[in-house]
Structures are given as C-alpha cells and as structure tokens.
C-alpha positions in Angstrom: 61.2 5.0 -1.1 64.7 3.5 -0.7 66.0 1.1 -3.3 66.4 -2.7 -2.9 70.1 -2.4 -2.2 69.6 -0.1 0.8 67.0 -2.5 2.2 69.3 -5.4 1.8 72.2 -3.6 3.6 69.9 -2.8 6.5 68.8 -6.4 6.7 72.3 -7.8 7.0 72.0 -8.3 10.8 69.1 -10.6 10.3 70.2 -14.2 10.4 67.0 -15.8 9.3 65.9 -15.8 5.7 62.2 -15.8 6.9 62.8 -12.4 8.4 64.1 -11.1 5.1 61.1 -12.5 3.3 58.8 -10.8 5.8 60.3 -7.4 5.3 60.4 -7.8 1.6 56.7 -8.6 1.6 56.0 -5.2 3.3 57.7 -3.3 0.4 56.1 -5.0 -2.5 53.0 -7.2 -3.0 53.6 -11.0 -3.0 53.1 -13.1 -6.1 49.5 -14.1 -6.8 50.3 -17.8 -6.5 51.9 -17.3 -3.1 48.7 -15.7 -1.8 46.7 -18.6 -3.2 48.7 -21.1 -1.3 48.9 -19.2 2.0 46.9 -20.7 4.9 46.0 -19.6 8.4 48.1 -22.4 9.8 51.4 -21.4 8.1 54.5 -22.4 10.0 56.9 -19.6 10.7 59.9 -21.8 10.7 59.2 -23.1 7.2 61.1 -20.3 5.6 64.2 -21.0 7.7 64.2 -24.6 6.7 63.8 -23.5 3.1 66.7 -21.1 3.4 69.0 -23.8 4.8 68.1 -26.1 2.0 65.9 -28.4 4.1 62.4 -29.4 3.0 59.6 -27.9 5.0 58.1 -30.0 7.8 54.6 -31.3 7.2 51.7 -29.8 9.2 50.8 -31.4 12.5 47.4 -32.4 11.3 48.2 -34.6 8.4 49.7 -34.6 4.9 52.4 -32.1 4.1 51.4 -28.9 2.5 53.0 -27.7 -0.8 54.3 -24.2 -0.9 55.9 -23.8 -4.3 56.3 -20.0 -4.3 58.5 -19.6 -1.2 61.7 -21.2 -2.4 61.7 -19.0 -5.5 61.2 -15.9 -3.4 63.9 -16.8 -0.9 66.4 -17.5 -3.7 65.9 -14.1 -5.1 66.5 -12.5 -1.7 69.6 -14.6 -1.0 71.2 -13.6 -4.3 70.6 -10.0 -3.5 72.3 -10.4 -0.2 75.3 -12.1 -1.7 75.9 -9.3 -4.0 76.7 -6.8 -1.1 79.8 -7.1 1.1 79.5 -7.8 4.7 79.5 -4.6 6.7 82.4 -3.8 9.1 82.1 -4.1 12.8 80.7 -1.1 14.8 83.3 1.4 15.8 83.1 4.0 18.5 82.8 7.4 17.1 83.5 10.7 18.9 81.6 14.0 18.4 83.9 15.2 15.6 83.5 11.9 13.8 79.7 12.2 14.0 79.9 15.8 12.7 82.2 14.7 9.9 79.7 12.0 9.0 76.8 14.4 8.9 78.5 16.7 6.5 78.0 20.4 5.9 74.2 20.1 5.5 73.8 18.4 8.9 76.0 20.9 10.7 74.1 23.8 9.2 70.8 22.3 10.3 72.0 21.9 13.9 73.3 25.5 14.0 70.1 26.9 12.7 68.0 24.8 15.1 70.0 26.0 18.1 69.5 29.6 17.0 65.7 29.1 16.7 65.6 27.6 20.2 67.5 30.6 21.6 65.3 33.1 20.0 62.2 31.3 21.3 63.5 31.3 24.8 64.2 35.1 24.7 60.6 35.8 23.7 59.1 34.1 26.7 58.1 36.7 29.3 59.4 36.2 32.9 56.8 34.8 35.3 54.9 37.5 37.3 55.2 36.8 41.1 51.9 36.8 42.8 51.3 37.9 46.4 49.4 35.2 48.1 46.9 36.6 50.6 44.8 34.6 53.0 41.2 35.4 52.4 38.7 34.7 55.1 35.0 34.6 54.3 32.8 36.0 57.0 29.0 35.6 56.9 26.7 37.9 58.8 23.7 36.2 60.3 20.5 36.5 58.2 18.0 38.7 59.9 14.5 37.7 59.3 11.9 40.3 58.6 9.3 41.0 61.2 6.0 39.4 60.3 3.4 41.8 59.0 0.2 41.6 61.0 -3.1 43.0 59.8 -6.7 42.7 60.8 -9.3 41.7 58.3 -12.4 43.8 57.9 -15.2 42.3 59.9 -18.0 44.1 58.1 -18.3 43.3 54.4 -20.8 45.3 52.4 -22.2 44.1 49.0 -21.3 46.4 46.1 -24.4 47.0 44.1 -23.1 49.6 41.6 -19.5 48.9 40.8 -19.5 51.4 37.9 -19.8 54.4 40.2 -17.9 53.7 43.5 -15.0 51.3 44.0 -14.1 50.5 47.6 -10.6 49.7 48.4 -10.0 46.0 49.1 -6.7 46.7 50.9 -6.8 45.7 54.6 -6.6 48.3 57.3 -3.3 48.3 59.2 -3.4 49.1 62.8 -6.1 49.2 65.5 -7.6 52.6 64.7 -10.6 53.0 62.4 -9.1 55.9 60.4 -5.4 56.6 60.1 -4.1 60.1 60.5 -3.4 61.6 57.1 -4.9 58.7 55.2 -6.9 59.2 52.1 -10.6 58.3 51.9 -12.0 55.6 49.6 -11.3 56.4 45.9 -14.1 57.8 43.8 -14.7 56.9 40.1 -15.2 59.9 37.9 -18.3 59.1 35.8 -17.2 61.7 33.1 -14.1 59.6 32.4 -16.3 56.5 31.9 -18.6 58.4 29.5 -15.7 59.8 27.5 -14.3 56.2 27.2 -17.7 55.0 25.9 -17.8 57.7 23.3 -14.3 56.9 22.0 -14.8 53.2 21.9 -16.3 51.9 18.7 -17.4 48.4 19.5 -19.0 47.8 16.1 -15.6 48.0 14.4 -14.0 45.4 16.7 -13.7 42.0 14.9 -12.3 38.9 16.4 -10.9 36.6 13.7 -10.4 32.8 14.2 -6.8 31.6 14.4 -6.8 30.3 10.8 -8.3 33.4 9.2 -5.3 34.0 7.1 -4.8 30.4 6.0 -5.3 29.6 2.3 -8.5 27.9 1.2 -8.6 24.3 -0.2 -9.0 25.7 -3.7 -5.9 27.8 -3.3 -3.9 24.9 -2.0 -5.0 22.7 -5.0 -4.0 25.5 -7.4 -0.6 25.8 -5.7 0.2 22.2 -6.3 2.3 21.7 -9.5 0.7 19.6 -12.2 1.5 15.9 -11.9 2.4 16.1 -8.1 -1.1 15.8 -6.8 -2.4 12.3 -6.1 -6.1 11.7 -6.6 -8.7 10.0 -4.4 -9.2 6.3 -5.2 -12.3 6.0 -3.1 -15.2 8.5 -2.9 -18.5 7.0 -1.9 -21.6 8.9 -3.2 -25.2 8.4 -2.2 -26.9 9.1 -5.6 -26.2 10.4 -9.0 -27.2 13.9 -7.9 -24.3 14.0 -5.4 -22.0 12.6 -8.1 -22.9 15.3 -10.5 -22.5 18.0 -7.9 -19.0 16.7 -7.1 -18.0 16.6 -10.7 -19.3 20.2 -11.3 -17.3 21.3 -8.3 -14.1 19.7 -9.7 -14.7 21.3 -13.1 -15.1 24.7 -11.5 -11.8 24.4 -9.8 -10.2 23.4 -13.1 -11.8 26.3 -14.8 -10.2 28.7 -12.3 -6.9 27.9 -14.0 -8.1 28.4 -17.6 -10.2 26.9 -20.4 -11.2 23.3 -20.2 -12.1 20.3 -22.4 -14.2 17.5 -20.8 -14.4 14.1 -22.5 -17.2 11.8 -21.5 -16.2 8.1 -22.2 -19.2 5.7 -21.9 -19.2 1.9 -21.7 -21.3 0.4 -24.4 -22.3 -2.7 -22.4 -26.0 -3.4 -22.0 -25.8 -3.2 -18.2 -25.0 0.5 -18.5 -28.2 1.7 -20.2 -29.9 2.7 -17.0 -26.8 4.6 -15.8 -26.4 6.4 -19.1 -30.0 7.6 -19.0 -29.6 8.8 -15.5 -26.5 10.8 -16.4 -28.1 12.1 -19.6 -30.9 13.6 -17.5 -28.6 15.2 -15.0 -25.8 16.4 -17.3 -27.8 19.6 -18.1 -27.7 20.5 -14.4 -23.9 20.2 -14.4 -23.5 22.7 -17.2 -26.0 25.1 -15.7 -24.0 25.1 -12.5 -20.8 25.8 -14.5 -22.6 28.6 -16.3 -23.1 30.4 -13.0 -19.4 31.4 -13.0 -20.2 34.2 -15.5 -17.9 32.9 -18.2 -18.8 32.1 -21.8 -19.1 28.3 -22.1 -17.8 28.4 -25.6 -14.7 30.0 -24.4 -13.9 28.2 -21.2 -15.7 24.8 -21.5 -16.1 22.4 -24.4 -17.2 18.8 -24.4 -16.7 15.7 -26.4 -18.6 12.3 -26.1 -17.0 9.0 -26.9 -17.9 5.4 -26.2 -16.2 2.0 -26.2 -16.8 -1.7 -26.2 -15.0 -4.0 -28.6 -14.4 -0.8 -30.7 -14.2 2.9 -30.1 -16.7 5.6 -31.3 -16.8 9.4 -31.3 -20.3 10.9 -31.0 -19.4 14.6 -31.3 -17.9 15.8 -34.6 -15.8 18.3 -32.7 -15.7 19.5 -29.1 -18.9 21.6 -28.4 -20.4 23.8 -25.8 -24.0 23.1 -26.8 -25.8 21.2 -24.0 -28.5 19.7 -26.3 -25.9 18.4 -28.7 -24.1 16.8 -25.7 -27.3 15.1 -24.5 -28.1 13.8 -28.0 -24.6 12.4 -28.2 -25.0 10.5 -24.9 -28.3 9.1 -26.1 -26.6 7.8 -29.3 -24.3 5.5 -27.4 -25.0 2.0 -28.8 -25.1 -1.3 -27.1 -22.2 -3.6 -28.0 -23.3 -7.2 -28.4 -19.7 -8.6 -28.1 -19.6 -8.2 -24.3 -16.0 -7.0 -24.5 -14.8 -3.7 -23.0 -11.3 -2.5 -24.1 -11.3 0.2 -21.5 -7.6 1.1 -21.4 -7.2 1.3 -25.1 -10.3 3.5 -25.3 -9.0 5.9 -22.7 -5.7 6.1 -24.5 -7.4 6.7 -27.9 -9.6 9.5 -26.4 -6.6 11.3 -25.0 -4.6 11.0 -28.2 -7.5 12.1 -30.4 -8.0 15.4 -28.5 -4.3 16.2 -27.7 -3.8 18.5 -30.7 -7.0 20.4 -30.0 -6.0 20.9 -26.4 -2.5 22.2 -27.4 -3.8 24.6 -30.0 -6.5 26.1 -27.8 -4.4 26.2 -24.6 -7.0 24.1 -22.7 -6.8 21.6 -19.9 -8.1 18.1 -20.4 -10.4 16.1 -18.2 -11.8 12.6 -19.0 -14.8 11.2 -17.2 -15.0 7.5 -17.5 -18.5 6.0 -16.9 -18.5 2.2 -16.7 -19.8 -0.6 -14.5 -17.1 -3.1 -15.4 -13.3 -3.2 -14.9 -12.5 -4.1 -18.5 -10.9 -7.1 -20.2 -8.3 -8.6 -17.8 -5.6 -9.3 -20.4 -6.0 -5.9 -22.0 -5.7 -4.1 -18.7 -2.5 -5.9 -17.9 -1.0 -4.9 -21.2 -2.1 -1.3 -21.6 -2.8 0.2 -18.1 0.6 1.7 -17.4 0.9 2.9 -21.0 -2.4 4.8 -20.6 -1.4 6.3 -17.3 1.8 7.6 -19.0 -0.2 9.1 -21.9 -2.5 10.8 -19.5 0.3 12.3 -17.5 2.1 13.5 -20.6 -1.1 15.2 -21.8 -1.8 16.5 -18.2 -5.2 14.8 -18.4 -7.1 14.3 -15.1 -9.2 11.1 -15.1 -12.4 10.8 -13.1 -14.3 7.5 -12.9 -17.9 6.8 -12.2 -17.8 3.1 -11.5 -19.0 0.2 -9.4 -17.6 -1.4 -6.3 -15.2 -4.2 -7.0 -16.0 -7.8 -5.8 -13.9 -8.7 -2.8 -10.8 -10.6 -4.1 -12.5 -11.9 -7.2 -12.4 -10.6 -10.9 -16.0 -11.6 -11.8 -19.6 -10.8 -10.9 -22.8 -12.3 -12.5 -26.0 -10.6 -13.7 -29.3 -12.5 -13.7 -30.9 -12.6 -17.2 -34.1 -14.3 -18.2 -34.4 -15.5 -21.7 -37.5 -13.8 -23.3 -38.6 -16.9 -25.2 -37.5 -19.9 -23.2 -37.8 -18.2 -19.7 -34.5 -19.8 -18.8 -32.4 -18.0 -16.1 -28.8 -17.3 -17.1 -26.0 -15.9 -14.9 -24.0 -13.7 -17.3 -20.5 -13.0 -16.2 -19.1 -9.5 -16.1 -15.6 -8.2 -15.2 -15.8 -6.3 -11.9 -12.6 -6.6 -9.9 -10.6 -7.3 -8.1 -9.7 -4.3 -6.0 -6.0 -5.2 -6.0 -3.3 -5.8 -8.7 -3.6 -9.6 -8.1 -6.3 -11.6 -6.5 -5.7 -12.0 -2.7 -8.6 -14.3 -1.9 -9.5 -17.9 -2.7 -11.3 -18.2 -6.0 -13.5 -21.1 -4.8 -16.3 -21.4 -2.2 -15.3 -24.9 -1.3 -17.5 -26.7 -3.9 -16.8 -24.7 -7.1 -15.7 -21.3 -8.4 -17.2 -18.3 -6.7 -20.5 -16.8 -7.9 -20.9 -14.2 -5.2 -20.6 -10.4 -5.5 -19.3 -9.7 -2.0 -18.4 -6.0 -1.8 -14.8 -5.1 -1.2 -15.2 -1.4 -0.1 -13.0 -0.2 -3.0 -13.3 0.2 -6.8 -11.5 -2.0 -9.4 -7.7 -1.7 -9.3 -7.3 -0.3 -12.8 -9.8 2.5 -12.5 -8.7 3.5 -9.0 -5.0 3.6 -10.1 -5.8 5.7 -13.2 -7.8 8.2 -11.1 -5.1 8.3 -8.3 -2.1 8.7 -10.6 -3.7 11.5 -12.7 -5.0 13.5 -9.7 -8.7 12.5 -10.3 -11.3 10.7 -8.2 -13.0 7.4 -8.3 -16.7 7.9 -7.6 -18.4 4.7 -6.4 -21.8 4.5 -8.1 -24.7 4.2 -5.7 -27.3 1.6 -5.3 -27.4 -2.2 -5.6 -28.3 -3.5 -9.0 -31.4 -5.7 -8.9 -30.1 -8.2 -11.4 -26.7 -8.7 -9.6 -26.4 -12.3 -8.5 -25.9 -12.6 -4.7 -25.3 -9.0 -4.4 -24.9 -7.4 -1.0 -25.0 -3.8 0.1 -22.5 -3.1 2.8 -21.0 0.2 3.9 -17.6 0.1 5.5 -16.4 3.0 7.6 -13.6 4.9 5.9 -11.5 5.2 9.1 -11.7 1.5 9.7 -10.8 0.6 6.1 -7.9 3.0 5.8 -5.2 0.5 7.1 -6.6 -2.1 4.7 -6.3 0.0 1.6 -5.2 -2.0 -1.5 -1.7 -1.4 -2.9 -2.2 0.8 -6.0 1.3 0.8 -7.2 2.2 -0.6 -10.6 1.7 -4.4 -11.0 5.5 -4.8 -11.6 6.3 -3.2 -8.3 3.8 -5.3 -6.4 5.1 -8.4 -8.1 8.7 -7.5 -7.3 7.8 -7.2 -3.6 6.5 -10.7 -3.5 9.9 -12.2 -2.9 10.7 -9.7 -0.2 7.7 -10.8 1.9 7.5 -14.6 2.3 4.0 -14.6 3.7 2.6 -13.0 0.5 4.4 -15.5 -1.7 2.9 -18.4 0.3 -0.6 -16.9 0.1 -0.4 -16.3 -3.6 0.8 -19.8 -4.2 -2.1 -21.2 -2.2 -4.6 -19.1 -4.2 -3.1 -20.2 -7.5 -3.2 -23.9 -6.5 -6.9 -23.7 -5.9 -7.9 -21.3 -8.8 -10.2 -22.9 -11.4 -10.0 -19.8 -13.5 -6.2 -19.8 -13.8 -5.9 -23.6 -14.0 -8.7 -24.9 -16.1 -7.0 -28.3 -16.3 -7.5 -28.6 -12.6 -11.1 -27.4 -12.5 -12.5 -30.9 -13.1 -10.8 -32.1 -10.0 -11.5 -29.3 -7.5 -15.0 -28.3 -8.6 -17.7 -30.5 -7.2 -21.1 -31.2 -8.8 -23.9 -29.2 -7.1 -26.8 -30.3 -9.3 -27.9 -34.0 -9.5 -30.3 -35.8 -11.7 -33.8 -36.5 -10.4 -33.6 -40.0 -11.8 -32.3 -42.2 -9.0 -30.1 -44.5 -11.1 -28.4 -41.5 -12.7 -28.1 -39.8 -9.3 -26.2 -42.9 -8.0 -23.7 -42.8 -10.9 -23.1 -39.1 -10.4 -22.7 -39.5 -6.7 -20.1 -42.3 -6.9 -17.9 -40.2 -9.2 -18.2 -37.2 -6.9 -17.3 -39.2 -3.8 -14.0 -40.2 -5.5 -13.3 -36.6 -6.4 -14.1 -35.5 -2.8 -11.5 -37.8 -1.4 -8.9 -36.5 -3.8 -9.9 -32.9 -3.1 -9.6 -33.5 0.7 -6.0 -34.5 0.2 -5.3 -31.5 -2.0 -6.9 -29.1 0.6 -4.8 -30.6 3.4 -1.6 -30.1 1.4 -2.4 -26.5 0.8 -3.3 -26.0 4.5 0.0 -27.5 5.5 1.9 -25.1 3.2 0.1 -22.2 4.7 0.8 -23.3 8.2 4.5 -23.3 7.4 4.2 -19.5 7.0 2.8 -19.0 10.5 6.0 -17.3 11.7 5.8 -15.0 8.7 2.3 -14.0 9.7 3.7 -12.8 13.0 6.3 -10.7 11.2 3.9 -9.2 8.7 3.2 -5.5 9.4 0.5 -4.9 6.8 -3.0 -5.4 8.3 -4.4 -6.3 4.9 -2.1 -9.3 4.5 -2.6 -10.3 8.1 -6.4 -10.4 7.4 -5.8 -12.3 4.1 -3.9 -15.0 6.0 -6.4 -15.4 8.8 -9.4 -15.7 6.5 -7.8 -18.0 3.9 -6.5 -20.3 6.7 -9.9 -20.6 8.3 -11.6 -21.3 4.9 -9.2 -24.1 4.0 -10.1 -25.9 7.2 -13.8 -25.2 6.8 -13.8 -26.5 3.2 -12.3 -29.8 4.4 -15.2 -30.2 6.9 -17.7 -29.6 4.2 -16.1 -32.1 1.9 -16.4 -34.7 4.6 -20.1 -33.8 4.9 -20.5 -33.7 1.2 -19.4 -37.3 0.8 -21.5 -38.4 3.8 -24.6 -36.6 2.4 -24.3 -38.4 -0.9 -24.0 -41.8 0.8 -26.9 -41.1 3.0 -29.1 -40.1 -0.1 -28.0 -43.3 -1.9 -28.9 -45.4 1.1 -32.1 -43.6 1.8 -33.3 -41.4 -1.1 -35.7 -38.6 -0.4 -39.2 -39.0 -1.8 -40.7 -35.9 -3.4 -43.4 -35.5 -6.1 -42.1 -35.1 -9.7 -44.6 -32.4 -10.4 -46.5 -29.7 -8.5 -49.5 -27.6 -9.5 -50.0 -25.6 -11.5 -47.3 -26.6 -13.9 -44.1 -27.2 -12.0 -41.8 -30.2 -12.6 -38.7 -31.5 -10.8 -35.6 -30.8 -12.7 -32.7 -31.6 -10.3 -31.5 -31.9 -6.7 -29.4 -28.9 -5.5 -26.6 -29.1 -2.9 -27.2 -26.8 0.0 -25.3 -26.1 3.2 -26.9 -26.3 6.6 -25.9 -26.3 10.3 -26.5 -30.0 11.3 -23.7 -32.4 10.4 -23.6 -36.1 9.8 -20.0 -37.3 10.5 -17.7 -37.3 13.5 -14.6 -36.8 11.3 -15.7 -33.3 10.4 -16.1 -32.1 14.0 -12.4 -31.4 14.6 -12.3 -29.3 11.4 -15.4 -27.5 12.4 -14.1 -26.6 15.8 -10.8 -25.3 14.5 -12.3 -23.4 11.6 -14.9 -21.8 13.9 -12.2 -20.6 16.3 -10.1 -19.1 13.5 -13.2 -17.4 11.9 -14.0 -15.8 15.3 -10.4 -14.7 15.7 -10.6 -13.1 12.3 -13.8 -11.2 13.2 -12.1 -10.1 16.5 -8.8 -8.9 14.9 -10.4 -7.2 11.8 -13.8 -5.8 12.9 -15.8 -3.7 10.4 -13.9 -5.0 7.4 -14.8 -7.4 4.5 -12.6 -10.0 6.1 -14.7 -10.0 9.3 -18.0 -9.9 7.3 -16.8 -12.8 5.2 -15.8 -14.9 8.2 -19.3 -14.2 9.8 -20.9 -15.3 6.6 -18.9 -18.6 6.5 -20.0 -19.3 10.1 -23.6 -18.6 9.2 -23.5 -20.9 6.2 -22.9 -23.9 8.5 -20.8 -27.0 7.7 -23.4 -29.7 7.0 -24.6 -30.6 3.5 -28.1 -31.6 2.3 -30.1 -31.9 -1.0 -33.2 -29.9 -1.9 -35.4 -30.3 -4.9 -35.7 -27.6 -7.5 -38.9 -27.2 -9.7 -39.3 -25.2 -12.9 -42.3 -24.2 -14.8 -43.1 -26.6 -17.6 -42.7 -23.9 -20.3 -39.2 -23.1 -19.1 -36.5 -24.2 -21.5 -38.9 -24.5 -24.4 -39.4 -22.0 -27.3 -42.7 -20.2 -26.9 -43.1 -19.9 -30.7 -43.3 -16.1 -30.6 -40.7 -15.8 -33.3 -39.0 -18.0 -35.7 -35.5 -17.3 -34.5 -34.3 -17.9 -30.9 -32.8 -14.9 -29.2 -29.1 -15.5 -28.5 -27.8 -15.2 -25.0 -26.3 -11.7 -24.6 -22.8 -11.0 -23.5 -22.4 -8.2 -21.0 
C-alpha cells in the first residue's frame, strides 16, 4: 500500500478539502467518535465550509448539528498537504522522454513483451481455405407398400385334443385350397412330450413369496444396537393370560442374546392384592414356556422379587431359578398402610441392587413393574429422568403391567365401605395423567373432578420409562368394580395415533410452551381453575353439592352459595375471554391433540356458566317452594341431605344463550375428533344436561354408627 505522502501528492489536484477527507477515509478507518456523530442526512458541503474556516450550515429541518470530529480530521490532512511542494505544470514528453522516465526495468519489460507477442503470432497456423460447394437435397417419393389381402377361413373346427395335433392358425393366402409345394399341417410328436414329462420334476419346483429372504422380526430386533430401540408405550391386552404370553415371548427374544435376570417389582398397595394373586397363579406358566427352549434355567434365567410402597423390600435372598421360591416370594408381598408409592425410587433401587450381579454373570437385565397407580406426583417429578438414566446405563429394559390413566386428571377414587360403620368412602389413588402436565380442566363445573374417564393411554411416567428403555407398557384388562364412576371404553389404535401424548422429558415439554402460544393459554386457563394446585382458591370455585335436610340450615347454606355462584360466573367469563383471545392460535396449531384440548375446554367453560345460572336459580326455587319428602322410609332409612343433580330442563332465560353456544361447540368437537376421548367427553357433557335440581338421599339408620363388634374403630385405609 502506498504511504501517506504519495497519497497526498496524488491528491494535489483536488481543490476541495472534503474530497481529500473522503479519500483518506477509504485508506484508514475513521475515528469512533466520527462514526457516532454521522447521520444519513449529512451535508456534503459541510467539509468545504470547515476547510475554509467557516462554520457548518445548520440542517434544513431545525437546530444545527454538531460535528466535532471533522475539523480535527481536516486539519490533519491540510498540514500534510502543506508539507509537500506544489507540483509543476504538465509538460509534453516525447517517446524518448517517456522511455527515459521508465528506466531500464521498463524498457526491458517492453522488449520482452514484444518478443512474446511475436513468438505467439508465429505459432498460429494459417487458415485452411475451404471449398464451398452447393449441396442440393433431393427426396425420392415414398412408395407405399401394396396392401396384403388375405381371406379368413370360413370353416372353423373345434380342437378337442390340443396335446396331439396342432392346426396352424395362419391364414391361407390366395384363392386355392392348397398351394403348390406347401407343407401340410404340423404334427406334434407324442414321444417328445413324453420325454419332457419324464425330465420334468414338478415336485421339486418351489415358488417362494417375494419376501422369502427378508429377515424375521426377531432378527431385526437383535440387529438393533442396545439403547437405540424405542419401546411401545401402549399395548392393550384382553386378560392376564395374554399379558403373560407376551411377557414370555419378550423374555425368549432376550434369551436369544444371552443369559437373563428378571426383576419383578410389585406395588404394595391394598388395591393390588387381586392382581398379585392373578400373576402368582400364572407366573409358573411363563417359566414353563421359557423352559421349552431347551436351556437350563439356572444358567440362562434367574429371577428376583422386590416390592415397594413407602419403603422398599427384597423378597428373594439372591436371584433364583426355582419357580416355587418365586411364587412364595410374590405371596409374601405385604400391604403398605401408608398409601404412598415411591415408584421411581424403587425402580432405581432395584436396578442399583442387581447391577453388580449382572456385570459379574454377564447377564441382561429386565425389570417388570406391576402397579395400578402412577406413584407419588412430587417423587415422580424429582426422580423420573434419573431413573431412566440409571436404566439406560445398566441396559435394563422396563416392562410395565399397569392401569389406564384418567383422562387429563391425576387422581381416581376407589369405593370403600367401612366394616363397622358401613360408611362409604371414596379413597383417592394416583392414576394419571397420561401427559407430562395436565391438559384438561380439573373441575366438573361444580367442584373438583371425581370421575375416572379413560384416556386410552397409560400414566406418563410408566409409559415414558417403558418407551425410553425399549420395553412395553401393558394396559391391565378389566374394569375394577370399586372404581368410582369408572367407564370401560376401547379406542381404536389408528384413530388415537395422531392424539398420542408427548412422552418427551418434562423439561422439553415445558420449554416448548413458550414456542406455542395456544398451549400457554390453555395451561394458564387450567391452572386458574385448578382446586388441586390452588387450594386457596378452592373455597371460591368449588360449590356445595350436599345441603342440610333442615330447612333453616338449607336456606343459610343456599344464600352463601348464591353469592359464590355470582363470583364464580365472573371468574369463568374472564377465563373464557382469555381463551377466546387465542382463537387465531387455534387455527395455526398443527397438533390434533392440542386442537382437541382447545375445543373441549372452550365448550366446557361456556357450559359451566350455564349450569351456574341454573344452580343459583334452583337454590332460589327451593327456598321459595321447598320440596316435601318423608324424613324416614321403611325399613330403617333416614334422610341425610339433599344432593345437587344435573338434568335437561332449565329454569332461566339467561342460561339459554350459553346452552346454545356450548352445545354447538360440543357437537363440533365430536365432529372434528370422532372416536377419541375428547368426542366421548363432549357427548357426555351434552347428555348431562344443563339444568340443576335437588334429590333426597337416604341412609340406613346404622350407617355412621359403631356396630360394637370391636372396641377399636378401624381406621380408613390409604390406597
């Protein structure tokens, strides 16, 4: 790059100091403060005025701008210019003067360049003259072939024995019956046919189907590297026999790779006793099937039995292959009265307990989790991902025999009758949800949910453990008789596939919430109406559903509930408005599951407002005209309270607009998501009706009283 003096000499012809500044800016970066003060509306003549010693003119739009950096830069350039003498005027130079100015190096370069041009010209071949000839294309007319005429045979004879004589099917050309020199009809040599039959061996011909050489499913599974195979989070079984057959098949495939350790982990809750007995009776069949492989069980298959509740127990001293010892260990599983199931910690403890045994014996590890609950909610949130990491590190495959999760709700309830007082208790159990976070309203419009509406999938924690470790979640069959408001529904797998829950880690699901505005809005609406997560709000959003049979007490309770109903109506309307603001996000949402969540929740918010109008009107109607019913009924029944029920007839005109809109959205949900829990739930809401009424409830006179059978009252169990 030339130095500054050379640049200044070349710039002597420029009269304006602004031009000098411009070129100097191209050779070095401007000062930082000059860039900070530069503006798009900079006047090009400002530099000239600065060079002449004049102050820059103000901008046309207002107050003058301050440019502090330019005078300093211009002074530097001016000083550099003054140091150099003014160049002399241009003089005419002749050829010799130019050569003299070039010097010896320039003359040598010109001579060599001329020589190279001359040599290049000598190497170019002279052009070859071409004789131009006039070509004329002539085309001969295309002669068409004469048409071939032939006469079809008029007499056609039926061929009865094609294996002996074959008549020619070629047409006879010409008018004559027989052409001179023509050959007669060809004859088939029967000896050739007999010889071909002898050489052909039809019994050795085999036709294979196109995929005859394709690998079997077992070979494909074996070819998958450990840790790269995702399990099945949903396998519906009809009975325990089918479940045990599937487990035996899975264990056989594992044993094809080498020795195996199976860990049975049982839930200690009282609700699992029947399931444990069923499995204990059928576990022998599993090991009999595995014995058909011809291997020694002691060498290839060992078993350990553990159980968990609030604590963790091991029921086999060491892994064993004795079937009777295994059955005895299952029978020894106790019932934990605490009602707590630390499932994730128990799975992690079982894997850690048997890791050294697996390493020393070179075995694979399989854990079969048998439980009808989803475990403690807080414990699952804290330890789930840690347990999955432990299982992957130990290459342990987890299979789960569990129950179907409640649709969008973490709880279910089991009906239990007290053996002494005959009171009926609804005992809560953890059974859901099927997703990492609840995606449905936690209220039925009057209070927290008590239904067990099936979701079609297992609990999130158990399905995720099975899927991430290459196992299977087996959905236990049958509907428990003590399950409160239980329903048995079977959803088609193909229909439910687009609505599968997101089984990624909770953190990933939570991080995606901000990326999808519709999901954030739905979660916020659910949280605002969740009496489980917001106990301080439960007294305001949970209505009374049982009223005193004494009229004066009924009136006092009713007046308090009417005030709460008005406040609850305002709260529901505010949540509905927040959800309506996300309508355009609903149109942009691509996941069918979240579309269905929005549709159902929106319809429910409108329907619950209609029922609140009817709730307040029904209380007022009862106060104005109370129902008259007997206080007792034979043989020993007595009136205990009035229950709130839902019916189709309504009482108020204010609720009709809500009813019409909610009904339309419910039907739209059923139309857009047929065969799914969302459609079934919408149909159930329509069937419930929107009107409210009160019905009397009678109990036996002995209910609620100690029967005197024992001195100590049996405590209410915890499942």
